[in-house]
Each structure stands twice: as C-alpha cells, then as structure tokens.
C-alpha positions in Angstrom: -39.1 -31.7 16.5 -37.3 -33.5 19.4 -34.2 -35.3 18.2 -33.8 -37.7 21.3 -34.0 -41.3 21.0 -37.1 -42.7 21.7 -35.5 -46.3 22.4 -32.3 -47.7 21.8 -31.6 -50.0 19.0 -28.6 -52.0 19.6 -27.6 -52.2 15.9 -24.4 -53.9 16.6 -26.2 -57.1 17.9 -26.9 -58.0 14.4 -23.2 -57.8 13.3 -21.6 -61.2 12.8 -18.0 -61.8 11.6 -19.2 -64.4 9.0 -21.7 -62.1 7.4 -21.8 -59.5 4.8 -21.1 -56.2 6.7 -23.1 -54.3 4.0 -26.3 -56.0 5.3 -25.6 -55.0 9.1 -28.0 -52.5 10.6 -26.5 -49.1 10.7 -23.8 -49.8 7.7 -24.1 -48.3 4.4 -21.9 -49.4 1.5 -21.1 -48.2 -2.0 -23.0 -50.2 -4.2 -20.1 -50.4 -6.8 -16.9 -50.7 -4.8 -18.7 -52.5 -1.7 -16.8 -50.1 0.8 -18.4 -49.1 4.0 -19.4 -45.3 3.2 -21.8 -44.8 6.3 -21.9 -45.9 9.8 -25.0 -45.1 12.0 -24.5 -46.0 15.5 -27.0 -43.4 16.9 -29.1 -44.5 19.9 -27.2 -47.6 20.3 -26.5 -47.3 24.0 -22.8 -47.4 23.5 -20.9 -46.4 26.7 -17.3 -45.9 27.5 -14.2 -45.1 25.5 -13.5 -45.2 21.8 -10.0 -47.0 21.6 -7.5 -45.9 19.0 -7.3 -49.4 17.6 -11.0 -49.3 17.1 -11.8 -50.8 13.6 -13.8 -47.7 13.0 -10.8 -45.7 12.3 -9.7 -48.3 9.7 -12.8 -47.4 7.5 -10.8 -45.0 5.1 -13.7 -44.6 2.7 -16.2 -43.6 5.4 -18.2 -40.6 4.5 -20.9 -40.4 7.1 -20.4 -41.3 10.9 -23.3 -40.9 13.3 -22.4 -41.6 17.0 -25.3 -39.3 18.4 -27.0 -40.0 21.7 -24.4 -42.5 23.0 -22.4 -42.1 26.4 -18.8 -41.6 25.8 -18.7 -39.5 29.1 -15.1 -38.6 30.1 -13.7 -40.1 26.7 -12.0 -38.0 24.2 -12.4 -38.4 20.5 -9.1 -40.0 19.4 -6.6 -38.4 16.8 -7.1 -41.4 14.6 -10.5 -39.6 13.3 -8.2 -37.5 11.1 -7.4 -40.7 9.1 -10.9 -40.8 7.9 -10.1 -38.3 4.9 -13.4 -39.0 3.0 -15.5 -38.2 6.1 -18.1 -35.3 5.1 -20.8 -35.7 7.9 -20.0 -36.3 11.6 -22.6 -36.3 14.3 -21.4 -36.2 17.7 -24.7 -34.7 19.3 -25.1 -35.7 22.8 -22.2 -38.1 23.1 -20.7 -36.4 26.2 -17.0 -36.5 24.8 -14.6 -34.4 26.9 
C-alpha cells in the first residue's frame, strides 16, 4: 500500500477563529470535555519551520498528532513537543525534519 498523499488537502483553510474548532477539518475533540485530542495535518502542504510559540504546543490534552507528508526541511522539532504529556501517537513520516 502506498502511503504517499494522492493530493494535498489544505485542512487549515477551514479554520476560522470565530467557529468551533472541534468542527474544523483535521481536528478531533473529546466528546465530554471538548478538549482537542487529535490533530491530523498530514498532506496539508505545510512548509517551513514550527515555531516554539506555535499554539499546537499548548494543546495539553493532545493524544494524536499527525504531521506526515509536509515539508519542514531544515527545521528541527522544538523541545516544547515534550509538553504534550498525553501524546501517544506521533506521525512525522516524510516531514524532512533535521
């Protein structure tokens, strides 16, 4: 089975500040607490660097993070990933982190 992206999805284009983030593409929330527990940004054509002040690192209840098939060439994963203490699944396949 080929795990590469057949196309890019641009999930973040649906993300609007004034709307419920639990209804955004690529976001999974816990039904009881409403906390974001999953973030799937695979095949989203993300490029560049993940900054230490990224709001992603503030999702303390996050259990699953998928950044596969994006281009973070030359960037390194910030140490703040360690703050995601509930993270059980991390997919960094083909992200080109250094």
